[in-house]
C-alpha positions in Angstrom: -76.2 13.8 138.6 -77.9 11.2 136.6 -81.3 12.9 136.9 -79.4 16.3 135.4 -78.3 14.6 132.5 -81.3 13.4 131.8 -83.3 16.7 131.3 -80.2 18.0 129.4 -81.1 15.2 126.7 -85.1 15.9 126.7 -84.1 19.4 126.5 -81.7 19.0 123.0 -84.2 16.6 122.1 -87.1 19.0 122.4 -85.1 21.9 120.5 -83.7 19.8 117.1 -87.0 19.9 115.2 -86.3 23.6 115.1 -83.4 24.4 113.9 -83.1 20.9 111.2 -86.2 22.8 109.3 -83.8 26.1 109.2 -81.1 24.1 107.8 -83.1 22.5 105.2 -84.3 25.7 104.1 -80.8 27.3 104.3 -79.7 24.5 101.6 -82.5 24.8 99.1 -82.1 29.0 99.3 -78.5 28.2 98.2 -79.4 26.1 95.5 -82.1 28.2 94.2 -80.0 30.9 93.6 -76.7 29.5 92.3 -78.9 27.9 89.6 -78.9 31.0 87.8 -75.2 31.9 88.4 -74.3 29.2 86.0 -73.3 27.1 89.6 -72.5 23.4 89.5 -75.3 22.7 91.8 -78.1 22.5 89.6 -79.7 19.1 88.4 -77.4 16.7 86.6 -80.1 14.9 83.8 -79.5 12.0 82.2 -77.9 12.0 79.0 -79.3 9.9 76.0 -77.4 8.5 73.4 -76.7 10.2 69.7 -78.4 9.4 66.9 -77.2 11.4 64.6 -74.2 9.7 62.2 -71.1 12.6 62.4 -70.7 12.4 58.6 -67.6 14.8 57.7 -68.2 18.6 56.5 -72.1 18.5 57.2 -73.7 20.9 58.7 -74.6 20.7 62.4 -77.0 23.1 64.1 -79.2 23.3 67.2 -82.8 24.9 67.5 -84.5 26.7 70.2 -87.9 28.0 70.5 -89.7 29.8 73.5 -86.7 29.8 75.5 -85.9 32.9 77.1 -87.5 32.7 80.9 -84.5 32.4 83.0 -86.2 29.7 84.8 -84.4 26.8 85.8 -85.8 24.8 83.4 -84.3 26.8 80.9 -81.0 26.3 82.4 -81.4 22.8 82.3 -82.4 22.4 78.6 -79.3 24.6 78.2 -77.2 21.7 80.3 -78.3 19.1 78.1 -77.6 21.1 74.7 -74.4 21.6 76.5 -73.6 18.0 77.3 -74.9 16.8 73.7 -71.8 19.8 71.9 -69.9 18.0 73.6 -70.6 14.7 71.6 -72.3 16.3 68.5 -70.6 19.4 67.9 -72.5 21.9 66.4 -71.6 25.3 64.9 -74.8 27.8 65.9 -78.0 28.0 66.9 -81.3 28.6 65.4 -83.6 30.7 68.1 -87.4 30.7 66.9 -88.4 33.7 68.8 -89.7 34.7 72.4 -85.8 34.6 73.4 -86.1 36.8 76.4 -89.3 37.0 78.2 -90.3 40.2 80.6 -87.6 42.9 81.0 -85.1 43.4 78.9 -82.5 45.2 80.4 -78.8 43.8 80.5 -79.7 42.0 83.7 -82.4 40.5 81.8 -79.9 39.3 79.0 -77.5 37.6 81.1 -79.8 36.1 83.1 -82.2 34.4 80.1 -79.1 34.2 77.6 -75.7 34.7 78.9 -75.9 32.3 81.6 -77.7 29.4 80.5 -75.8 29.2 77.3 -72.2 30.3 78.4 -70.4 27.4 78.0 -71.8 27.1 74.7 -70.9 30.6 74.2 -67.7 30.4 75.5 -67.1 27.2 72.9 -67.7 29.9 70.3 -71.1 28.6 69.5 -73.1 31.3 67.5 -76.7 31.6 68.1 -79.0 33.4 65.3 -82.4 34.4 66.6 -86.0 35.4 65.1 -88.5 38.1 67.0 -91.4 36.6 68.5 -94.7 38.5 69.9 -92.7 38.9 73.4 -89.7 40.0 72.0 -88.6 43.9 71.9 -88.1 44.3 68.0 -84.7 46.6 69.3 -82.8 43.1 70.3 -81.8 42.8 66.3 -79.4 45.3 67.9 -77.7 43.2 69.9 -74.8 41.4 69.0 -74.9 38.0 70.5 -78.1 37.2 68.4 -76.7 38.0 65.1 -79.3 39.6 63.5 -76.9 42.3 61.9 -79.4 45.0 63.0 -82.4 43.7 60.5 -86.0 42.4 61.6 -85.4 39.3 59.1 -82.4 38.3 57.2 -80.4 35.4 55.9 -77.4 33.4 56.3 -75.4 30.2 54.4 -73.8 27.4 55.7 -72.6 24.9 53.8 -75.2 24.2 51.1 -77.4 25.3 53.6 -79.4 28.7 52.8 -80.9 30.1 55.7 -83.9 32.4 56.4 -84.7 34.5 59.5 -88.1 36.2 58.9 -90.4 38.5 61.3 -93.8 36.9 61.3 -95.3 39.3 64.1 -95.2 42.2 61.3 -95.5 40.0 58.1 -95.7 43.5 56.0 -95.8 44.0 51.9 -91.7 44.9 52.4 -91.2 42.1 54.1 -92.9 40.0 51.7 -91.2 41.0 48.5 -87.5 40.7 50.6 -88.8 36.8 50.9 -89.5 36.7 47.8 -85.9 38.2 46.1 -83.8 36.0 48.5 -85.6 33.0 47.7 -85.6 33.5 44.3 -82.4 34.4 44.1 -80.5 31.7 46.9 -78.2 29.3 45.4 -78.4 27.0 48.3 -78.7 23.1 47.9 -81.2 23.3 51.4 -83.0 26.7 52.1 -84.3 26.5 55.8 -86.9 29.2 56.8 -87.6 29.8 61.0 -89.7 32.2 62.3 -92.1 32.4 65.6 -96.1 31.8 64.4 -96.4 28.1 63.3 -98.1 28.0 59.5 -99.5 23.9 60.9 -99.8 23.7 64.9 -102.2 21.0 66.6 -102.2 22.7 70.3 -105.2 23.6 71.7 -104.2 27.1 72.8 -102.3 29.0 69.8 -102.5 26.2 67.1 -101.6 27.5 63.5 -101.9 30.7 61.7 -104.3 30.5 58.3 -103.3 34.3 57.1 -99.7 34.2 57.9 -100.0 30.6 55.8 -101.9 32.5 52.8 -99.3 34.7 52.6 -95.9 33.1 52.8 -96.6 29.5 52.0 -96.9 30.0 48.3 -93.6 31.7 48.3 -92.1 28.7 50.2 -93.7 26.4 47.6 -92.8 28.4 44.4 -89.0 28.3 45.4 -88.8 25.1 47.2 -88.3 25.6 50.9 -87.5 22.3 52.7 -87.7 22.7 55.9 -89.5 25.4 58.7 -88.9 25.4 62.0 -91.8 27.6 64.3 -92.5 28.0 67.9 -94.9 30.3 69.7 -97.0 27.1 71.2 -95.1 25.7 74.4 -95.0 22.0 72.4 -92.8 19.6 70.3 -94.7 18.8 67.1 -93.3 17.3 63.3 -96.0 18.1 61.3 -97.0 15.5 58.1 -95.4 17.1 55.1 -97.4 20.1 53.5 -97.2 20.4 49.8 -93.7 18.8 49.7 -92.2 21.5 52.9 -91.5 20.0 56.5 -92.8 21.8 59.4 -91.8 21.6 63.1 -93.2 23.5 65.7 -90.5 23.8 68.8 -91.5 26.7 71.6 -90.6 24.2 74.6 -87.2 25.3 75.3 -88.1 27.3 78.4 -91.8 27.7 78.1 -93.9 24.6 78.7 -97.9 24.0 78.0 -98.5 20.9 79.1 -100.8 18.5 77.3 -101.7 20.9 75.0 -101.2 18.9 71.7 -104.3 17.7 70.3 -103.7 15.2 67.5 -104.9 15.2 64.2 -104.4 13.4 60.5 -101.4 16.2 60.4 -99.6 14.7 63.3 -96.4 12.9 62.7 -94.8 13.3 66.5 -96.1 15.4 69.3 -94.5 16.0 72.8 -96.1 18.2 75.1 -94.8 16.9 78.5 -91.9 18.8 79.0 -89.3 20.9 77.8 -86.9 20.4 74.9 -84.7 21.5 71.7 -83.6 19.7 68.9 -80.0 18.9 66.9 -79.9 18.6 63.4 -77.0 17.8 60.4 -77.0 18.2 56.8 -75.0 16.5 54.5 -75.5 16.5 50.8 -79.3 15.7 50.3 -79.8 14.6 53.7 -80.5 15.6 56.7 -81.0 14.2 60.1 -82.7 15.4 63.6 -82.8 14.3 67.0 -85.2 16.0 69.1 -84.0 15.8 72.6 -85.9 16.4 75.9 -84.6 18.8 79.2 -83.8 15.3 81.2 -82.0 13.9 77.9 -84.7 11.4 76.5 -84.4 11.5 72.7 -88.2 12.1 71.8 -87.9 11.7 67.9 -85.5 11.3 65.5 -85.9 11.0 61.4 -84.1 11.5 58.3 -85.1 13.7 55.3 -84.4 12.9 52.0 -84.3 15.5 49.4 -85.6 14.8 46.1 -85.7 16.7 43.3 -88.6 19.5 43.3 -91.2 18.4 40.5 -94.6 19.8 39.2 -97.1 16.7 39.8 -97.3 16.2 43.8 -99.3 13.4 43.9 -98.3 11.0 46.1 -96.9 7.2 45.6 -98.4 4.9 47.9 -97.0 1.3 48.3 -98.5 -1.7 51.1 -98.1 -0.6 54.6 -96.1 3.1 53.1 -97.2 6.2 51.9 -94.5 8.1 50.7 -94.9 11.3 48.8 -92.5 12.9 45.4 -92.1 16.6 46.6 -88.9 18.7 47.5 -88.4 16.4 50.1 -89.3 13.6 51.9 -88.9 11.8 55.6 -87.6 8.9 56.5 -88.1 8.3 60.6 -85.8 6.2 62.1 -88.3 3.2 62.7 -90.6 3.6 59.5 -89.7 4.7 56.3 -92.9 6.3 55.3 -94.1 10.2 54.5 -97.5 11.7 54.5 -98.9 13.8 52.3 -101.8 16.1 53.3 -103.8 18.2 51.4 -103.5 22.0 52.0 -106.2 23.7 54.2 -108.0 26.4 52.7 -108.0 29.7 53.9 -107.7 33.6 53.2 -105.2 36.4 53.2 -105.5 38.9 55.9 -107.4 41.9 54.8 -104.9 44.4 56.4 -101.4 42.9 56.1 -99.6 43.7 60.2 -96.9 46.8 59.8 -94.2 47.2 62.3 -93.8 49.1 65.0 -91.9 52.5 65.3 -87.6 51.0 65.2 -86.9 54.1 67.0 -85.9 53.9 71.0 -82.8 53.5 72.6 -81.5 49.7 73.0 -80.6 49.4 77.3 -77.0 48.0 76.2 
């Protein structure tokens, strides 16, 4: 009898290793499938403290770029955005292009946009998209992107004017539109957002000097304060150029680790995780906070808008460099800004032309 029991115990132990891995695989498979469906099993990352002041009647928004992968990291960034929305109730999100990678069927829009940002959409947060090189131009017809059927458009929130541009097809018609709209804008702040960066220290793509030669003179002439771009899958804050503050944020879904090469123009860089930005504008002050996928604050500062002036010579002080331009930056740690001479570049010989937009959208 004892011998029979002993044999049964030995047999049970021999079978156990073959059972446990199957159970483990089942658990992992369930978790992997559930994050795509907005289930509660997605990892819960710690949240950092809010650095923004929450001033009355301020304009509050978030910024994402190169986000539309449909992968776990995009959902985790979206989770952090939803958490911060609870303590910083931003009203809208600007999107810097590459909104939908790969396929663009209704199922793709659901997986890569509607599901990850469901809680924000349900809370009434609006998304304003710009087109990237991986986007179908007919995304302009997708109602939740609020593009009004146009490749480039403008809208106003409070005393802030926003100008969404199509940097992939910067043709003469769009250049004329940009000049007309910037010239006629009566907003205190002028913010442009589009996909390809005019300045970038990323190694894989880097800046687009031809695009810069065509549109930066207009930005200077008509007092653009801030420019947001994506394309490079990193975060970078550029030291002010000609009185304009440039940000690169192309890591809200995609990521190219260790792609930044620091230069004299780099104010802050982050290339080891995905992230997004929160922005608050009140009067002549613009506050921003850049947050990683895990909730870590990687950059935070304040831009103070200054009256436009024709003299762009820097004001030098001990242990500090300030520049009198359209706006200056005041980091939370060090009150300083850094002027940088413009890089010489030549205009493109042949302006890029937009392709025919005659296909029928799938939604």
